[in-house]
C-alpha positions in Angstrom: 26.7 -9.4 -28.9 29.0 -9.9 -25.9 30.6 -13.0 -27.7 31.2 -10.8 -30.9 32.6 -7.9 -28.8 35.0 -10.4 -27.0 36.1 -12.1 -30.3 36.8 -8.5 -31.6 38.7 -7.2 -28.4 40.7 -10.6 -28.2 42.0 -10.1 -31.9 42.8 -6.5 -31.4 44.1 -6.5 -27.6 45.6 -10.0 -26.8 48.7 -9.0 -28.9 49.2 -5.9 -27.0 48.7 -7.7 -23.7 51.1 -10.5 -24.5 53.7 -8.2 -25.7 53.6 -6.0 -22.6 53.6 -8.9 -20.2 56.5 -10.5 -22.1 58.4 -7.4 -21.7 57.8 -7.5 -17.9 58.5 -11.3 -17.4 60.7 -12.2 -20.4 60.4 -14.4 -23.4 61.1 -17.6 -21.3 57.6 -17.3 -19.9 55.8 -16.6 -23.1 53.6 -19.6 -23.1 52.4 -19.0 -19.5 51.7 -15.4 -20.5 49.6 -16.4 -23.4 47.7 -18.7 -21.1 47.1 -15.8 -18.8 45.9 -13.5 -21.4 43.6 -16.2 -22.7 42.3 -16.7 -19.0 41.6 -12.9 -18.9 39.3 -13.1 -21.8 37.6 -16.2 -20.6 36.8 -14.3 -17.4 35.5 -11.4 -19.4 33.2 -13.8 -21.4 31.7 -14.9 -18.1 31.5 -11.6 -16.2 30.1 -9.7 -19.2 27.1 -12.0 -19.4 25.7 -10.2 -16.3 26.6 -6.8 -17.3 28.8 -5.2 -20.0 31.4 -2.8 -18.6 31.0 0.9 -19.8 34.7 0.8 -21.1 35.4 -2.9 -22.2 39.0 -2.1 -23.3 39.8 -0.4 -20.1 38.2 -3.5 -18.3 40.6 -5.8 -20.1 43.6 -3.6 -19.5 42.9 -3.5 -15.8 42.4 -7.3 -15.7 45.8 -7.8 -17.7 47.5 -5.6 -15.1 46.1 -7.6 -12.1 47.3 -10.8 -13.8 50.8 -9.5 -13.3 50.6 -10.5 -9.6 49.0 -13.9 -10.6 51.9 -14.7 -12.9 54.4 -13.7 -10.3 52.9 -16.0 -7.9 52.7 -18.8 -10.3 56.4 -18.4 -11.2 57.0 -18.6 -7.4 58.9 -15.4 -7.3 60.2 -14.2 -4.1 57.8 -11.8 -2.3 60.4 -9.1 -2.1 60.4 -9.0 -6.0 56.8 -8.6 -6.3 55.7 -5.2 -7.6 53.1 -3.4 -5.5 50.6 -2.4 -8.2 48.8 -0.1 -5.8 51.8 2.1 -4.8 55.5 2.9 -5.1 57.9 2.6 -8.0 56.6 -0.7 -9.1 53.2 0.7 -9.5 54.6 3.5 -11.8 56.6 1.2 -13.9 53.9 -1.3 -14.5 51.3 1.5 -15.2 53.6 3.1 -17.7 54.2 -0.1 -19.7 50.5 0.0 -20.4 50.5 3.4 -22.0 49.9 3.5 -25.7 53.5 4.5 -26.6 54.9 1.6 -24.5 52.3 -0.9 -25.8 53.4 -0.1 -29.4 57.1 -0.4 -28.4 56.5 -3.9 -26.8 54.5 -5.0 -29.9 57.4 -3.8 -32.1 59.7 -5.8 -30.0 57.5 -9.0 -30.4 57.4 -8.5 -34.1 61.1 -8.7 -34.3 61.3 -11.8 -32.1 58.4 -13.4 -34.4 60.6 -12.7 -37.5 63.9 -13.6 -36.1 66.2 -15.7 -38.3 66.6 -18.3 -35.5 62.9 -19.3 -36.3 62.1 -21.4 -39.3 60.8 -19.1 -42.2 57.7 -21.4 -42.2 57.0 -20.8 -38.5 57.4 -17.0 -38.6 54.1 -16.0 -40.0 52.0 -18.3 -37.8 54.0 -17.1 -34.7 53.6 -13.4 -35.7 49.7 -13.8 -36.3 49.5 -15.8 -33.0 51.5 -13.4 -30.6 51.4 -10.0 -32.2 48.1 -10.0 -34.0 46.0 -12.2 -31.7 44.7 -14.6 -34.3 43.6 -17.9 -32.9 45.0 -21.3 -34.1 41.8 -22.0 -36.0 42.0 -18.5 -37.6 45.7 -19.1 -38.7 44.9 -22.5 -39.9 42.1 -21.1 -42.1 44.1 -18.2 -43.4 47.2 -20.3 -44.3 45.2 -23.4 -45.5 47.0 -25.4 -43.1 45.8 -28.1 -40.6 45.4 -26.7 -36.9 47.8 -29.5 -35.6 50.4 -28.3 -38.2 50.0 -24.7 -36.8 50.4 -25.9 -33.2 53.6 -27.6 -34.1 54.9 -24.5 -35.8 54.1 -22.4 -32.8 55.8 -25.0 -30.5 58.8 -25.1 -32.8 59.0 -21.3 -32.7 58.8 -21.1 -28.8 61.5 -23.8 -28.6 63.8 -22.0 -31.1 63.2 -18.7 -28.9 64.3 -20.5 -25.7 67.1 -22.4 -27.4 68.6 -19.2 -29.0 68.1 -17.2 -25.8 66.5 -14.3 -27.9 66.3 -10.9 -26.4 63.0 -8.9 -26.2 64.4 -5.8 -27.8 64.5 -3.8 -31.1 67.8 -4.6 -32.8 70.1 -1.6 -33.4 73.4 -0.9 -35.4 74.7 -3.5 -37.9 72.1 -6.0 -37.0 69.2 -3.9 -37.8 69.1 -3.9 -41.7 68.9 -7.6 -42.0 66.5 -8.1 -39.2 64.3 -5.4 -40.7 64.5 -7.1 -44.0 63.1 -10.3 -42.4 60.3 -8.4 -40.7 59.2 -6.8 -43.9 59.2 -10.0 -45.7 56.9 -11.6 -43.2 54.6 -8.6 -43.3 54.5 -8.8 -47.2 53.7 -12.3 -47.1 50.8 -11.8 -44.6 49.4 -9.1 -46.9 49.8 -11.2 -50.1 47.9 -14.1 -48.4 45.1 -11.6 -47.8 45.3 -10.0 -51.2 45.7 -13.1 -53.2 44.0 -15.6 -50.9 44.4 -19.4 -51.3 41.2 -20.1 -49.5 38.7 -22.2 -51.6 35.7 -19.8 -51.1 37.3 -16.4 -50.6 39.3 -14.3 -53.2 40.3 -11.7 -50.5 40.9 -12.0 -46.7 40.7 -8.3 -45.9 41.6 -8.9 -42.1 45.0 -10.2 -43.2 45.7 -7.0 -45.2 44.6 -4.7 -42.5 46.8 -6.5 -39.9 49.8 -6.3 -42.3 49.2 -2.6 -42.7 48.9 -2.0 -39.0 52.2 -3.9 -38.4 54.0 -2.0 -41.2 52.6 1.3 -39.8 54.3 0.4 -36.5 57.7 0.1 -38.2 57.2 3.6 -39.7 56.2 5.2 -36.4 59.6 4.3 -34.8 62.4 6.3 -35.8 64.9 3.4 -35.6 62.8 1.1 -37.9 61.6 3.8 -40.4 63.2 3.1 -43.8 62.5 3.9 -47.5 61.8 0.3 -48.0 59.2 0.3 -45.2 57.6 3.4 -46.9 57.6 1.7 -50.2 56.0 -1.6 -48.7 53.3 0.4 -46.9 52.7 2.3 -50.2 52.2 -1.0 -52.0 49.9 -2.2 -49.4 47.8 1.0 -49.8 47.7 0.8 -53.5 46.6 -2.7 -53.5 44.0 -2.2 -50.7 42.4 0.6 -52.8 41.2 -2.1 -55.1 40.1 -4.8 -52.7 36.2 -4.1 -53.0 36.3 -4.3 -56.8 38.0 -7.6 -57.2 34.5 -9.3 -57.1 31.0 -8.1 -58.1 27.7 -8.2 -56.2 27.4 -11.8 -57.2 30.8 -12.5 -55.8 32.2 -13.4 -59.2 35.8 -12.7 -59.8 36.5 -9.5 -61.8 40.0 -9.0 -63.5 41.8 -5.7 -63.7 40.1 -4.9 -67.1 36.6 -5.3 -65.8 36.8 -3.7 -62.5 34.7 -0.5 -61.8 37.6 2.1 -61.4 35.1 4.7 -60.1 34.8 2.4 -56.9 38.6 2.2 -56.2 39.2 3.8 -52.9 41.1 7.0 -53.8 41.9 8.1 -50.0 44.1 4.9 -50.1 45.6 5.8 -53.5 46.4 9.2 -52.1 48.0 7.7 -48.9 50.0 5.4 -51.2 51.3 8.4 -53.1 52.2 10.2 -49.9 54.2 7.0 -48.8 55.9 6.7 -52.2 57.1 10.4 -52.1 58.9 9.6 -48.7 60.1 6.2 -50.1 61.9 7.7 -53.2 63.9 10.3 -51.1 66.4 7.4 -50.7 68.2 6.7 -54.1 68.4 3.0 -53.5 65.3 1.1 -54.4 64.0 -2.0 -53.1 61.8 -4.7 -54.5 58.8 -2.9 -52.7 59.6 0.3 -54.6 59.2 -1.5 -58.1 56.1 -3.4 -56.9 54.5 -0.2 -55.6 55.5 1.7 -58.8 53.8 -1.1 -60.9 50.7 -0.9 -58.8 50.6 3.0 -59.0 50.8 2.7 -62.8 47.6 0.6 -62.9 45.8 3.1 -60.6 46.9 6.1 -62.7 45.3 4.6 -65.9 41.7 6.0 -66.4 40.8 2.7 -68.2 42.4 -0.6 -69.0 43.1 0.5 -72.5 45.0 3.5 -71.2 47.4 1.5 -69.2 51.1 2.4 -69.9 52.3 -1.3 -70.4 55.7 -0.1 -71.5 56.4 1.5 -68.2 54.9 -1.3 -66.3 57.3 -3.8 -68.2 60.2 -1.5 -67.4 59.4 -1.6 -63.7 59.1 -5.5 -64.0 62.4 -5.7 -65.5 63.9 -3.7 -62.8 62.3 -6.0 -60.3 63.4 -9.2 -62.0 67.0 -7.9 -62.1 66.7 -7.4 -58.3 64.7 -10.7 -57.8 65.1 -13.1 -60.5 61.9 -15.2 -59.8 59.5 -17.2 -62.2 56.5 -15.2 -61.1 58.1 -11.9 -62.5 58.8 -13.7 -65.8 55.2 -14.8 -66.0 53.9 -11.3 -65.4 56.4 -9.8 -67.9 55.0 -12.6 -70.4 51.4 -11.2 -69.8 52.5 -7.5 -70.1 54.1 -8.4 -73.4 50.9 -10.0 -74.6 49.0 -6.7 -73.8 51.4 -4.9 -75.9 51.0 -7.6 -78.6 54.7 -8.5 -78.5 54.1 -12.3 -78.7 57.6 -13.0 -79.5 59.0 -11.6 -76.4 56.1 -13.1 -74.5 57.0 -16.5 -75.8 60.6 -15.9 -74.8 59.7 -15.4 -71.2 57.2 -18.3 -71.0 59.8 -20.6 -72.3 61.8 -19.8 -69.2 59.2 -21.0 -66.9 58.2 -24.3 -65.6 54.7 -24.6 -63.9 56.4 -26.5 -61.1 58.2 -23.4 -60.2 55.1 -21.6 -59.3 53.8 -24.5 -57.0 50.1 -23.7 -56.0 50.0 -20.8 -58.3 50.8 -23.0 -61.4 47.3 -22.3 -62.7 48.5 -18.8 -63.5 51.1 -20.2 -65.9 48.4 -22.4 -67.7 46.1 -19.3 -67.9 48.9 -17.3 -69.5 49.7 -20.0 -71.9 46.0 -20.3 -72.8 45.9 -16.5 -73.5 49.2 -16.8 -75.6 47.6 -19.5 -77.8 44.4 -17.7 -78.1 46.3 -14.8 -79.5 48.0 -17.1 -81.9 44.6 -18.4 -82.9 45.4 -21.9 -81.7 42.2 -22.4 -79.9 42.6 -26.3 -79.2 46.0 -25.6 -77.6 44.4 -22.7 -75.7 41.6 -25.1 -74.3 44.2 -27.8 -73.3 46.0 -25.2 -71.2 42.7 -23.9 -69.6 41.8 -27.5 -68.7 45.3 -27.7 -66.9 44.5 -24.4 -65.2 41.2 -25.7 -64.0 42.7 -28.9 -62.8 45.2 -27.0 -60.5 43.2 -24.0 -59.3 42.0 -24.2 -55.7 39.8 -21.0 -55.3 36.4 -21.5 -56.3 35.8 -17.9 -57.6 39.0 -18.3 -59.9 37.8 -21.7 -61.0 34.3 -20.1 -62.1 36.2 -17.3 -63.9 38.2 -19.8 -65.8 35.2 -21.9 -66.5 33.5 -19.0 -68.1 36.5 -18.2 -70.0 36.8 -21.7 -71.3 33.2 -21.7 -72.3 33.5 -18.5 -74.4 36.7 -19.9 -75.9 35.0 -23.2 -76.8 32.4 -21.4 -78.9 35.1 -20.0 -81.3 35.4 -21.8 -84.5 38.3 -24.3 -84.3 
């Protein structure tokens, strides 16, 4: 029980402690700070074997405060610069930095550091999950389907980039803010998507990543300087998608596509939350990609059944999205939407513009769409060929089983 509690608290509180201590000591001592926080939890795991404190979170906060002196000594700071945690101005300053509002401010600063353009885009997600969210290297490795050694290298590169660029631990303001915010939202979007469309072999959804992305996005919206219409739209998108998380698989852990999901089990408080966020998002006449993606997700949620889906409106939003972001994934989805409308000529036009290599590890989605297209054209042999290609390239077990069942049904057709 104690071990599970410590794991839970480490995930939820180590990021807070690292952020606050970094605000006190500076980014140049980040690695030392992370070690100090890790040590705090190790001590907790030993101390709590004898007796669990009445308020574990308060115990950890007090322990983190006490580590301040230890870090100062380790850094060999002159005695006159040591804050007195028991009395005086230093005590007030340190104490106030551990208030909820100041913790949130420190974490927001850390988010901007983690998503800074000076860091390699491949390193930003790993660094954000480690320093802000408290994920262990093993958890990050598992979530991103990447070797632990690779994650360590990414974290090391990120720390070196921070030192080399002499980054400041602050929330950017003025002309710098819009571009920096865009980088932050992109990382949060990617974290959420990795949770919602997991690449893990045995899990279709990694709910913990979705929850964490929403928590970090909410932090952006709670600060008046980082609150934007695009941020509201991103949060709405996350809420809309999260409303369907529990229905993506059935009780046998089998994949359910949108057509076969039990819509009565969609979590409508999250739908309402998404609607509230969208109402705020559209107060600005300039729409981001998150506005259009949220609008698409909302259309699916509005439909009482799959057959009642307004595919024309969804296609319109995808066309707007493609105009803003001309990406092969959007072309593929537009082709799928056209097939739902039985507009196979336009679907073919979109599919011809896509190469499976453009979709990288999601290439199986292209092959699956091609199989659907040829099935609609009653070319069963060709459809089976594409389903075989999809099965060869899919990595998720649940999605493979879904495609295998689809192939078995298709193979039973006369051809």
